[in-house]
C-alpha positions as CSV (number, residue, x, y, z in Angstrom):
1,M,-16.8,-67.5,19.5
2,K,-18.9,-67.7,22.7
3,I,-17.8,-64.3,24.1
4,R,-18.3,-62.8,20.8
5,K,-21.9,-64.0,20.7
6,I,-22.6,-62.7,24.3
7,Y,-21.0,-59.5,23.4
8,L,-23.2,-59.1,20.1
9,G,-26.4,-60.0,22.2
10,L,-25.7,-57.6,24.8
11,L,-25.1,-54.8,21.9
12,S,-28.4,-56.0,20.3
13,V,-30.1,-55.6,23.5
14,A,-28.6,-52.1,24.3
15,L,-29.7,-50.8,20.5
16,W,-33.2,-52.0,20.8
17,A,-33.7,-50.4,24.4
18,F,-32.4,-47.1,23.1
19,S,-34.6,-47.2,19.6
20,A,-37.6,-48.1,22.2
21,C,-37.2,-44.8,23.7
22,E,-39.9,-42.2,23.1
23,K,-38.5,-39.2,21.7
24,D,-39.7,-36.6,24.3
25,E,-40.5,-32.8,23.7
26,Y,-36.7,-31.7,24.7
27,D,-33.6,-31.7,22.8
28,G,-31.4,-33.2,25.5
29,L,-28.7,-32.0,27.1
30,T,-27.5,-29.2,24.6
31,D,-30.8,-27.4,24.7
32,P,-33.3,-28.2,27.6
33,D,-36.2,-25.6,26.2
34,P,-39.2,-27.1,24.5
35,I,-39.2,-27.8,20.7
36,P,-41.4,-25.3,19.2
37,A,-45.2,-26.8,18.7
38,A,-45.3,-24.4,15.8
39,A,-42.8,-22.8,13.3
40,I,-42.4,-19.3,14.4
41,T,-41.3,-16.9,11.7
42,F,-40.8,-13.2,11.3
43,P,-42.0,-11.8,8.1
44,Q,-39.7,-8.6,7.9
45,S,-36.6,-10.7,7.9
46,V,-37.5,-12.1,4.5
47,E,-35.0,-10.8,2.1
48,A,-35.8,-10.1,-1.8
49,N,-34.9,-13.6,-2.7
50,G,-37.6,-14.9,-0.4
51,V,-35.5,-16.3,2.3
52,A,-35.4,-15.4,5.9
53,R,-32.0,-13.6,6.8
54,M,-30.6,-15.7,9.6
55,E,-27.4,-15.0,11.3
56,D,-25.8,-16.2,14.8
57,N,-29.2,-18.1,15.2
58,A,-30.8,-14.6,15.2
59,Y,-33.4,-13.4,12.7
60,I,-32.2,-10.2,11.2
61,I,-34.8,-7.4,10.4
62,K,-33.7,-4.1,8.9
63,Q,-36.0,-1.0,9.8
64,N,-36.2,2.6,9.2
65,S,-37.6,2.8,12.9
66,I,-36.3,6.4,13.6
67,A,-38.9,7.9,10.9
68,A,-41.6,5.6,11.9
69,G,-41.0,6.6,15.7
70,Q,-41.2,2.9,16.7
71,I,-39.8,-0.4,16.4
72,S,-42.3,-3.2,15.3
73,V,-41.6,-6.7,15.0
74,Q,-44.3,-9.2,13.3
75,I,-44.5,-12.6,14.6
76,K,-46.3,-15.4,12.8
77,V,-47.3,-19.0,12.7
78,P,-48.7,-21.2,10.1
79,E,-52.6,-21.0,9.5
80,G,-54.4,-23.0,11.8
81,R,-52.3,-22.1,14.6
82,T,-52.8,-18.9,17.1
83,I,-50.4,-16.8,19.1
84,Q,-52.0,-16.4,22.2
85,E,-49.7,-14.4,24.1
86,L,-46.1,-13.4,24.6
87,T,-44.8,-14.8,28.1
88,S,-41.5,-13.0,28.0
89,V,-39.5,-10.2,26.0
90,T,-36.0,-9.7,26.8
91,G,-34.4,-6.9,25.1
92,Q,-31.0,-5.2,24.7
93,R,-29.7,-2.0,22.4
94,F,-26.2,-1.9,21.3
95,R,-24.1,0.2,18.8
96,S,-23.0,-1.8,15.8
97,P,-20.2,-1.0,13.2
98,A,-21.7,0.2,10.1
99,P,-21.9,-2.9,7.9
100,T,-21.2,-3.1,4.5
101,A,-23.9,-3.6,1.9
102,P,-25.6,-5.9,1.0
103,N,-24.8,-7.7,4.2
104,Y,-26.2,-6.9,7.6
105,S,-24.5,-8.9,10.3
106,P,-24.8,-6.9,13.5
107,T,-22.3,-8.3,15.9
108,V,-23.1,-7.9,19.7
109,A,-20.8,-5.1,21.1
110,S,-18.2,-6.2,23.8
111,T,-17.9,-3.2,25.8
112,A,-20.5,-1.9,28.4
113,A,-20.4,1.7,26.9
114,N,-22.3,0.2,23.6
115,L,-24.7,-1.8,25.4
116,A,-27.8,-0.9,27.3
117,P,-28.4,-2.7,29.6
118,N,-24.5,-2.9,30.4
119,A,-24.5,-6.8,30.8
120,P,-25.0,-9.0,27.8
121,I,-28.3,-10.9,27.8
122,T,-28.8,-14.4,26.8
123,R,-31.9,-16.1,25.7
124,N,-32.1,-17.3,29.3
125,T,-32.2,-13.7,30.9
126,A,-35.3,-13.1,32.4
127,G,-38.0,-10.7,30.7
128,N,-37.2,-7.1,30.9
129,L,-39.6,-5.7,28.4
130,P,-43.4,-5.3,28.1
131,T,-45.1,-8.3,26.4
132,T,-48.3,-6.5,24.9
133,L,-49.0,-7.5,21.4
134,T,-51.3,-6.0,18.8
135,G,-53.7,-8.8,16.9
136,A,-53.2,-11.2,19.4
137,P,-54.7,-14.1,19.4
138,G,-54.0,-14.6,15.8
139,N,-51.8,-16.4,13.7
140,M,-49.8,-13.0,12.9
141,V,-49.3,-10.4,15.7
142,T,-47.2,-7.3,16.0
143,Y,-44.8,-6.5,18.8
144,T,-44.1,-2.8,19.0
145,L,-41.7,-0.3,21.0
146,S,-42.3,3.3,20.8
147,L,-39.1,5.5,20.5
148,A,-40.9,8.3,22.2
149,N,-41.3,6.1,25.5
150,L,-38.2,3.9,25.1
151,P,-38.2,1.5,27.9
152,A,-35.6,2.5,30.3
153,V,-33.8,-0.9,29.9
154,L,-32.9,0.0,26.3
155,S,-31.6,3.8,27.2
156,D,-28.5,4.8,29.5
157,A,-25.9,7.6,29.7
158,Q,-23.8,6.5,26.8
159,M,-26.8,6.1,24.3
160,P,-29.7,8.2,25.5
161,T,-31.4,8.0,21.9
162,V,-31.6,5.6,19.1
163,A,-29.2,6.3,16.3
164,V,-28.7,4.9,12.6
165,G,-26.6,1.7,13.3
166,D,-28.2,0.8,16.5
167,V,-29.4,-2.8,16.8
168,I,-32.3,-4.0,19.0
169,R,-31.6,-7.4,20.4
170,L,-35.1,-9.2,21.3
171,F,-35.6,-12.7,22.6
172,F,-39.4,-13.7,22.4
173,R,-41.0,-16.4,24.6
174,V,-44.3,-17.0,22.6
175,R,-47.3,-19.2,23.7
176,V,-49.1,-20.9,20.9
177,D,-52.5,-22.1,20.9
178,N,-54.2,-23.2,23.9
179,T,-51.5,-24.9,25.7
180,Q,-49.4,-23.3,28.9
181,Q,-46.0,-24.5,27.3
182,E,-43.9,-21.7,26.1
183,Q,-42.1,-21.9,22.9
184,R,-38.3,-21.8,22.8
185,P,-36.9,-18.2,23.1
186,L,-36.3,-16.8,19.5
187,E,-33.7,-14.0,19.1
188,V,-34.7,-11.2,16.5
189,R,-32.0,-8.4,15.9
190,V,-33.7,-5.0,14.4
191,Y,-31.0,-3.1,12.6
192,I,-31.8,0.6,12.7
193,T,-31.2,2.0,9.1
194,G,-33.0,5.4,9.4
């Protein structure tokens, strides 16, 4: 009985100590990046039902970029918050097999011939694209890449020009409000429909 009381007492102290810990701004071991201070969304990923299309933790945007001559991604935070700048943009282009409508699930290619650059990127890969925004600072800004001057990192000998079925994979690191803290990198996949 005495051992049981000691055990319960130690267990209570341990539980109290863990519950007294402040929640810091990190997820812990699985995700050391800062938790976003403001919800960042991508309005172009919203489907007809009003819900953003997300697959593989990436926002999916279907875009007629070839006809428009550019790839553009709108980035938004709630009213009262302000996107100051993009601190980093990492991009990759890949060829995706044609998806069957109504599902668009561009899966990252596994062969170097279908990737530009040839090595797969992750959200922790160093930025390799310009960080210029239109409309910053503001609660909604636009990131644009011209297809006429496509950055070299998104073009190679196997894929010199953008074609229908290509996917531009982008990781954005955003600075919101007047803080120096970057938001967690968010992935967007722009599926080229025409």
